[in-house]
C-alpha positions in Angstrom: 109.4 61.5 88.6 110.6 60.2 91.9 109.2 62.1 95.0 106.7 64.3 93.1 103.2 63.5 94.1 100.5 64.4 91.6 98.3 65.7 94.3 100.2 68.9 94.4 99.0 70.1 90.9 95.8 71.7 90.0 93.1 69.7 88.2 93.7 70.5 84.5 89.8 70.5 84.1 89.5 73.5 86.3 89.7 77.0 84.8 92.0 79.6 86.4 91.6 83.0 85.1 94.0 85.7 85.8 92.9 89.4 84.9 95.7 91.8 84.2 95.8 95.3 82.7 97.5 95.8 79.3 98.6 99.1 77.7 98.0 98.6 74.1 99.5 101.6 72.2 98.8 100.9 68.7 96.2 99.3 66.5 98.7 96.4 65.7 99.0 95.7 69.5 95.3 95.6 69.9 94.8 93.2 66.9 97.5 90.9 68.1 96.1 90.7 71.5 92.6 90.0 70.2 94.2 87.1 68.2 96.1 85.7 71.0 93.0 85.8 73.3 90.8 84.1 70.6 93.4 81.5 70.2 93.6 80.9 73.9 89.7 80.5 74.0 89.7 78.0 71.1 92.6 76.0 72.4 92.0 75.7 76.1 88.7 77.3 77.4 86.4 75.7 74.7 87.8 72.2 75.9 87.0 73.0 79.5 83.6 74.6 78.7 82.5 72.4 75.9 82.1 75.5 73.8 79.3 76.8 76.0 79.2 80.0 78.2 80.2 79.4 81.8 77.7 81.1 84.2 79.4 82.0 87.4 78.6 84.0 90.5 81.2 86.0 92.4 80.7 85.1 96.0 83.3 87.5 97.6 86.9 88.5 97.6 89.9 87.0 99.4 93.4 88.1 99.6 96.8 86.3 99.7 98.6 87.5 103.0 98.1 87.2 106.7 98.4 90.8 107.0 95.7 92.8 105.1 98.1 95.9 105.0 100.6 93.9 102.9 98.2 92.3 100.2 99.7 91.8 96.9 97.0 89.5 95.3 93.3 89.7 95.5 91.2 87.0 94.1 87.5 86.3 93.7 85.7 83.5 95.2 83.7 82.1 92.3 81.2 79.4 92.1 79.2 77.9 89.2 75.6 78.9 89.0 74.5 75.5 88.2 76.3 74.0 91.3 78.9 72.0 89.2 82.6 72.1 90.2 
């Protein structure tokens, strides 16, 4: 597309994990969630990780906002234990 520079997009080989809370009120919801997470692992994460576990180290926490009193998003600073990117 004209005027859209590819540098503004995240590298598709990097893994971004968002952790959210779910309220699963039935056995059916639990089962459906397990199936979706397994499908996501097989279709996306295994491609990035080569099917191997990723050993990471949490190296601190940052927040998205200039004012610490108005924080909406917290994120962990994570690095690979083997030093890779």
